[in-house]
C-alpha positions, 0 to 999 in steps of 0.5 A: 897325195891322198893324205897330207900331213902338215908340220909347223915350224914356229910357235909364235903369233902367226903360227897360232893363226895358221894352226887355228885356220887349219884346225877348221878346214876338214879337207886340207890335211892333218896338222901332225907336228909342231917344232920350236927351239924350246921343248916346253913351248912346242908341248904347250902349242901342241896341247892348245891345238891338239897336235900329236907330235911336239919337237924341241928343235927343228931338225926333228921336225924335218926328219919326221918321215910322216910330214909332207909339208911344213909351214914356216912362221919364224921371223923373216931373218930366219926364213932362208936357213929354215926353208933350206933345212926343210927342202934339204930334208925333202919337205914341201914348204909354205914360208911366210913373208917377207920370203927371205932377207934379199933376192939372192937368198930367195933365188937359192931357195927356188933353185934348191926346190926345183932341184929337189922337185919340191913345192915352195911358195911364199905365204903372201896370203893377201893375194889369195883373198876373194875380195881381190878377185872381185876388185880385179873384175870391178876394175876390168869392167871399167867402174872407175875408168882407166887406172892412173895411180895407186896409193897404200899406207900402213903404220904402227908404233911398237914400244919397248922390247917389241920396238927393239925387236922390230928394228933390230938389224940382226933380225933384218928389222925395219918397216920395209920387210915387216909391213912394206912387203904388203904395200909392194905386194898389193901394188904388184898384184894390181899394176904389175911386177915390173915397174920401169922405175923405183924412187925411194927414201927412208928415215932411219931409226936409232938401230940403223933400220928404216922406221919410215919409208916412202916408195914411188913406182912408175910403169910403162903404161904411165900408171904410178904408185906411192907407198908409205909404211912406218913404225913411227905412227899409227896409220890404219892400213888403207889403199886407194886405186885412182882412175879417170872416172872415180876411185876405189877405197881398200880398207885394211888392204892387207886383209881385204874383205870388201871395198868402196867404189866412188864414181866420178858422178858422185855415186858410190857403192860397197862390195863385201867379201868376208873371210870364211875363217880368217883369211889364211884358208885360201893360201892353205887350199892353194897349197893343198891343191898344188900338192895334190896336182904334184905341182912345185909352184903355184900359178897364183903366187909364182916364184917370179912374183916372189923374186920381183918383190924381193928385188924391189925391196933390195933396190929400195934398201940399196938407195938408202944404204941399208945392208943387214949384218952378214948380208953378202949382196943385194940383187938389183 
């Protein structure tokens, strides 16, 4: 593919961040079209980002013959139907996280993409950040000895209509699929995607979805992890990797731009790795590289990576008894 044309499906906050990033990348294709459920919203978005084509429904976007790949930035409750529509119409897909509502939906999309010979990737942008490559190198070099435990916490307290929307079961609401995916995703990146045991509990809010959840993971190696995410409290996102000879603190672990190594002898140092733009550029470059190489799957963020995290979230929700309306089954 010599010239790659992008379409954006959604005009929300995260779609704006994606458009901003893509507009600053000179070698990652052209943002040719945007689609919204409202023609006016699409037109305004297109005007703001100098996008030539604006569609007032998603079908027009996926049927545009000039579009090669579509970025999906809708709420995760809509990802399955949106991604399926794109794939059925021959479009490559980069889809926001959480990838789908459950692992069964994710499996269906992956199978469809393979059948159509199309690229499909979850937009788990955190995994592509250079800071995590430096972190892996630091750990491998033995800076804190052997890893023993990982802890991650993240919370905010939405109010009013935003709180209702975030917790709505019809939108697959709750903290887990909204921000818990970051904690689980980073734990999997560092410790592995196949823990031997998961133990979880949650506090349900007035809408019947989790407003607080706690997940414990254990691995065959003996390493453990404790993950907390919530809509009840403002908890700055932070993770810590504990080792036999110190610890590594990860400020804003979902958007990591550096970390602090604290060694057992009391010494410490900081490793900085700032974004070039805003952090989205790395997943966009990976998508372009895969398309140019005619790959249907990223070797960095694989289909199995996505499925593994979806299954862990299914398992946690099964333990809580949380099933969303219209959900047929949880794949655990």
